C-alpha positions in Angstrom: 11.7 2.7 15.7 9.0 4.5 13.6 7.7 3.1 10.3 5.5 4.9 7.7 3.1 2.5 6.0 1.4 4.1 3.0 -1.6 2.7 1.2 -2.2 4.1 -2.2 -5.6 4.9 -3.5 -8.0 7.6 -4.6 -10.2 9.5 -2.2 -14.0 9.6 -2.7 -16.9 7.2 -2.3 -16.8 6.4 -6.1 -13.3 4.8 -5.7 -13.8 3.0 -2.3 -14.2 -0.5 -3.6 -12.1 -0.3 -6.8 -9.0 -2.4 -7.6 -6.8 0.7 -7.6 -7.7 1.4 -4.0 -6.2 -1.9 -2.6 -3.7 0.1 -0.6 -6.5 1.9 1.3 -8.3 -1.5 1.7 -5.2 -3.1 3.3 -4.7 -0.2 5.7 -8.4 -0.3 6.7 -8.1 -4.0 7.4 -4.9 -3.4 9.5 -6.5 -0.6 11.4 -9.6 -2.7 12.1 -7.5 -5.6 13.4 -5.5 -3.2 15.5 -8.6 -1.5 16.9 -7.4 1.9 15.8 -9.1 4.6 13.7 -8.0 7.1 11.1 -8.3 10.8 11.5 -7.9 13.5 8.9 -4.6 15.4 8.9 -2.3 17.1 6.5 -2.2 15.4 3.1 -4.3 12.4 4.2 -5.9 10.2 6.8 -3.5 9.1 9.6 -3.6 6.3 12.3 -0.9 5.3 14.7 -0.3 2.0 16.5 2.5 -0.2 17.9 3.5 -3.7 17.0 5.6 -4.9 19.9 8.4 -2.3 20.1 7.8 -0.7 16.7 5.7 2.4 16.1 3.7 2.5 12.9 2.2 5.5 11.2 -0.4 4.5 8.7 -1.2 7.0 5.9 -3.9 7.1 3.3 -3.0 10.1 1.1 -5.7 12.5 0.2 -3.8 13.8 -2.7 -5.1 11.4 -5.3 -3.0 8.6 -6.6 -0.8 10.6 -9.1 0.3 13.0 -6.4 0.9 10.6 -3.6 4.6 11.6 -3.3 3.5 14.9 -1.7 2.0 13.1 1.3 4.8 10.6 1.6 7.5 13.2 1.5 5.7 15.5 4.0 5.1 12.7 6.6 8.6 11.2 6.2 10.1 14.7 6.9 7.7 15.6 9.7 8.2 12.3 11.6 11.9 11.9 10.6 11.3 8.5 9.1 14.2 6.9 7.2 13.7 5.5 3.7 14.3 1.9 5.0 11.3 2.3 7.2 8.9 3.3 4.4 6.5 0.6 3.0 4.1 1.5 0.2 1.1 -0.7 -0.5 0.0 -0.7 -4.1 -2.0 -2.5 -6.8 -0.2 -4.4 -9.6 -1.7 -5.4 -12.9 1.2 -7.8 -13.8 0.4 -10.1 -10.8 -2.6 -12.5 -10.7 -5.3 -11.6 -8.3 -4.3 -11.8 -4.7 -0.6 -12.5 -5.3 1.5 -10.5 -2.8 5.1 -9.5 -3.6 7.3 -7.5 -1.3 10.2 -5.7 -2.9 13.0 -3.7 -1.2 13.2 -1.3 -4.2 12.4 -1.1 -7.9 10.9 0.8 -10.8 7.5 2.3 -10.8 6.4 -0.3 -13.3 4.0 2.1 -15.0 2.2 2.9 -11.7 1.7 6.7 -11.5 1.5 6.7 -7.7 4.9 5.0 -7.4 6.4 7.2 -10.1 5.4 10.4 -8.2 6.8 9.0 -4.9 10.1 8.2 -6.6 10.2 11.6 -8.3 9.7 13.5 -5.0 11.9 11.2 -2.9 14.6 11.2 -5.7 14.9 7.4 -5.1 13.4 4.0 -5.7 15.1 2.6 -2.6 11.9 2.1 -0.6 9.9 -1.1 0.1 6.7 -1.7 -1.7 4.1 -4.4 -1.2 2.4 -5.2 -4.6 -1.1 -6.7 -4.4 -1.9 -8.5 -7.7 -5.2 -7.3 -9.3 -4.8 -9.4 -12.4 -5.2 -8.2 -16.0 -8.5 -9.6 -17.0 -9.5 -6.9 -19.4 -9.7 -6.4 -23.2 -7.4 -4.2 -25.2 -8.0 -0.5 -24.3 -10.0 -1.3 -21.2 -7.2 -1.0 -18.6 -8.4 2.2 -17.0 -12.0 0.8 -16.6 -10.6 -2.4 -15.2 -8.3 -0.7 -12.6 -11.0 1.7 -11.6 -13.6 -1.1 -11.6 -15.0 -2.9 -8.6 -13.9 -6.3 -7.4 -15.7 -9.3 -8.9 -17.8 -11.5 -6.6 -15.2 -14.2 -6.7 -12.4 -11.8 -5.8 -14.5 -10.4 -3.0 -14.9 -13.9 -1.5 -11.1 -14.4 -1.4 -10.3 -10.9 -0.3 -10.4 -11.5 3.5 -7.6 -14.1 3.5 -5.4 -12.0 1.2 -5.9 -9.0 3.4 -4.9 -11.0 6.5 -1.7 -12.1 4.8 -0.9 -8.5 3.7 -1.4 -7.4 7.3 1.0 -10.1 8.5 3.6 -8.9 5.9 3.3 -5.3 7.3 4.0 -6.6 10.8 6.9 -8.7 9.7 8.4 -5.8 7.7 8.3 -3.7 10.8 9.7 -6.4 13.2 12.1 -8.3 11.0 12.9 -6.0 8.1 12.4 -6.2 4.3 14.8 -9.0 3.5 13.6 -11.6 6.0 10.0 -10.7 5.2 10.6 -11.2 1.5 12.2 -14.6 2.2 9.3 -15.6 4.3 6.4 -14.4 2.2 7.4 -14.1 -1.5 7.6 -17.8 -1.9 4.0 -18.4 -0.8 
């Protein structure tokens, strides 16, 4: 069974440690723990690994956030990956920092990366893992907050949250979205 795990983010050093790039950060942590490396390929950086009997294709799109659907659609078609084996890792303003919520489907919730994926796949029936980044910004400062770097307090707590996100990815691939939601969304 092959799974496509997509971390959303923006390419470029200026975005590397921003809240909006949590999808890339989760995949980097997963790759490091799995002792694998990313290589540049069409529409993004790709890494492959196995978790028990499951094959995982990790993708960090190089299309910028708002065009992520191009990369997702291309790799799903190229690798013949079914929609139920797609997991998108994304930041979420509506969740407090570090809160992890897995959903089997849903709206884009104002997230342009998710909106583009849904538009190009013509469906919202794919799993997404939302990583809460909080909403500690003043009126009109949303863009600066999302594209801002993590606070020192958030940075201290990041390692444990990334470990849990990696566990959720493994569980999704081994047990499916429903069992993984039941196990992790309550925490």
